[in-house]
C-alpha positions in Angstrom: 19.0 16.2 -16.1 19.5 16.8 -12.4 16.7 16.0 -10.0 15.9 17.0 -6.5 17.2 14.2 -4.1 14.5 11.9 -3.0 13.2 12.1 0.6 13.5 9.4 3.1 10.2 7.6 3.8 8.4 8.0 7.1 8.3 4.7 8.8 4.6 3.9 8.0 5.2 4.1 4.2 7.6 1.2 4.4 4.5 -1.0 4.1 3.3 0.9 0.9 2.5 -1.3 -2.1 -1.0 -1.9 -3.3 -2.6 -4.3 -5.7 -1.6 -2.0 -8.6 2.1 -2.2 -7.7 2.8 1.2 -6.1 6.0 0.9 -4.1 7.7 3.1 -1.5 10.3 4.1 -4.2 7.5 4.9 -6.6 5.7 7.1 -4.0 9.0 8.8 -3.3 9.4 9.6 -7.0 5.9 11.1 -7.1 6.4 13.1 -4.0 9.7 14.5 -5.3 7.7 16.5 -7.9 6.3 18.7 -5.1 7.8 21.6 -3.2 7.7 19.7 0.0 8.3 16.0 -0.7 8.6 15.0 3.0 5.2 16.6 3.7 3.6 14.7 0.9 5.0 11.4 2.1 3.9 12.2 5.7 0.4 13.0 4.4 0.3 9.7 2.5 1.4 7.9 5.7 -1.7 9.3 7.5 -4.1 9.1 4.5 -2.8 6.5 2.0 -6.1 6.5 0.2 -6.0 10.2 -0.7 -5.2 11.6 -4.1 -2.8 14.6 -4.2 -2.1 17.4 -6.6 1.4 17.5 -7.9 3.2 20.0 -10.2 4.4 19.0 -13.6 7.5 20.2 -15.5 10.4 19.2 -13.3 10.2 15.5 -12.5 7.6 14.6 -15.1 5.1 15.9 -17.6 1.7 14.4 -18.2 -0.3 13.7 -21.4 -3.9 13.6 -20.5 -6.1 11.7 -22.9 -9.7 10.6 -23.1 -10.1 7.1 -21.7 -10.8 5.2 -24.9 -8.1 6.9 -27.0 -5.7 6.6 -24.1 -6.3 2.9 -24.0 -5.5 2.6 -27.6 -2.3 4.6 -27.1 -1.3 2.4 -24.2 -2.0 -0.8 -26.1 0.2 0.4 -28.9 3.0 1.3 -26.5 3.0 -2.1 -24.9 2.1 -4.3 -28.0 4.5 -2.6 -30.5 6.6 -0.1 -28.7 9.0 0.3 -25.7 6.3 0.2 -23.0 5.3 3.2 -21.0 6.1 5.1 -17.9 3.6 5.3 -15.0 0.0 5.5 -16.2 -3.1 6.4 -14.1 -6.8 6.8 -14.7 -8.5 9.7 -12.9 -12.1 10.6 -13.3 -12.5 9.1 -16.8 -9.2 10.5 -18.2 -5.9 8.6 -18.7 -2.8 10.2 -17.5 0.4 9.1 -19.2 3.5 10.3 -17.4 6.1 11.6 -19.8 9.6 13.0 -19.7 9.9 16.7 -18.7 9.6 18.9 -21.8 7.1 16.6 -23.5 4.2 19.0 -22.9 6.0 21.8 -24.7 7.0 19.7 -27.7 4.2 17.2 -28.3 1.5 19.7 -29.5 3.8 21.0 -32.3 4.6 17.5 -33.4 0.9 16.6 -33.4 0.3 19.8 -35.5 2.5 18.5 -38.2 0.7 15.1 -38.5 -1.9 14.2 -41.0 -4.9 13.5 -38.8 -7.5 13.0 -41.5 -8.8 9.6 -42.6 -11.3 6.9 -41.7 -10.7 7.3 -38.0 -12.5 10.7 -37.9 -11.5 13.4 -35.6 -8.9 12.7 -33.0 -9.8 13.8 -29.4 -7.5 16.5 -28.1 -4.6 15.5 -25.9 -4.0 17.8 -23.0 -0.3 18.3 -22.3 0.6 19.3 -18.7 4.0 20.8 -18.2 5.7 23.6 -16.4 3.2 25.7 -14.6 0.6 23.0 -14.6 -0.5 20.4 -12.0 -2.3 17.1 -12.0 -4.2 15.1 -9.4 -2.7 11.6 -9.1 -4.4 8.6 -7.5 -3.3 7.6 -4.0 -0.7 4.9 -3.4 -3.1 3.1 -1.0 -1.6 -0.1 0.5 -3.3 -3.4 0.6 -5.9 -3.6 3.3 -6.8 0.1 3.2 -10.5 0.2 4.3 -11.5 3.1 2.1 -11.5 2.1 -1.6 -10.2 4.4 -4.3 -12.9 6.6 -5.9 -14.6 4.9 -8.9 -12.5 5.2 -12.1 -9.4 6.3 -10.2 -6.4 3.9 -10.0 -2.9 3.2 -11.3 -2.6 1.1 -14.4 1.2 1.1 -14.6 2.2 2.2 -11.1 5.4 3.9 -10.3 7.7 1.3 -8.7 11.2 3.0 -8.8 12.8 6.3 -8.0 14.0 6.6 -11.5 11.3 5.4 -13.9 11.7 5.4 -17.6 9.5 8.1 -19.1 8.6 8.3 -22.8 9.4 11.5 -24.7 7.3 13.4 -27.2 8.4 11.4 -30.2 7.3 8.1 -28.7 4.0 9.5 -27.6 3.5 11.0 -31.0 4.1 7.6 -32.5 1.6 6.0 -30.2 -1.0 8.6 -30.8 -0.7 8.3 -34.6 -0.9 4.5 -34.4 -3.9 4.7 -32.2 -5.6 7.3 -34.4 -5.1 5.3 -37.6 -6.1 2.0 -36.2 -9.5 0.8 -37.5 -9.7 -2.6 -35.8 -8.3 -3.2 -32.4 -8.6 -5.9 -29.8 -7.7 -4.2 -26.6 -5.7 -5.9 -23.8 -7.1 -3.3 -21.4 -9.2 -5.1 -18.7 -12.7 -4.2 -17.7 -12.9 -1.3 -15.3 -13.8 -3.5 -12.3 -10.7 -5.6 -12.5 -7.7 -4.5 -10.3 -5.2 -7.0 -11.7 -2.0 -5.6 -13.1 -2.3 -5.3 -16.9 1.1 -4.6 -18.3 4.4 -6.4 -17.8 6.6 -3.7 -16.4 9.7 -5.8 -16.7 9.6 -4.9 -20.4 9.7 -1.2 -19.7 13.0 0.5 -20.5 
């Protein structure tokens, strides 16, 4: 799949890289999803603590899950699966970045699954693809005076211009495993911890 070439960083973004691991290359990848990547990067140079709205469907899709269920999916991906792409928390929802096309395919795959059982009803997964947009947390650098809004941060931050992104089959697997689990000890940290949670060196 061809992608729009990544834009060169404005000078100030060379220092980008917060406690969650956002890097200049990761910010460039995020910005490449927009119509004007250079403008997005320049905006982040001036306001590195500001979330932005980015379109889905070309560079990435996003699977938007309730926080608790998203945590279970993420634990499954990292404990038993291939890892994940970038993952963020925004206003109590978990945003799992996925390969383009996932939003069109995943709902039909979920529809074929047997969702009944002891786990009760499964919360809906919102799939954002072509024609949709999502708000992503800011890639604020260390030392930024203004903290990120409560409940808004990167869990697995973009750190490369070509991150691996799970497709619909992998996210279906994670959702099914999460839904059918009855006992789970989560590796997810308390909300007030900013430490990196997942070993991104394992990510494909």
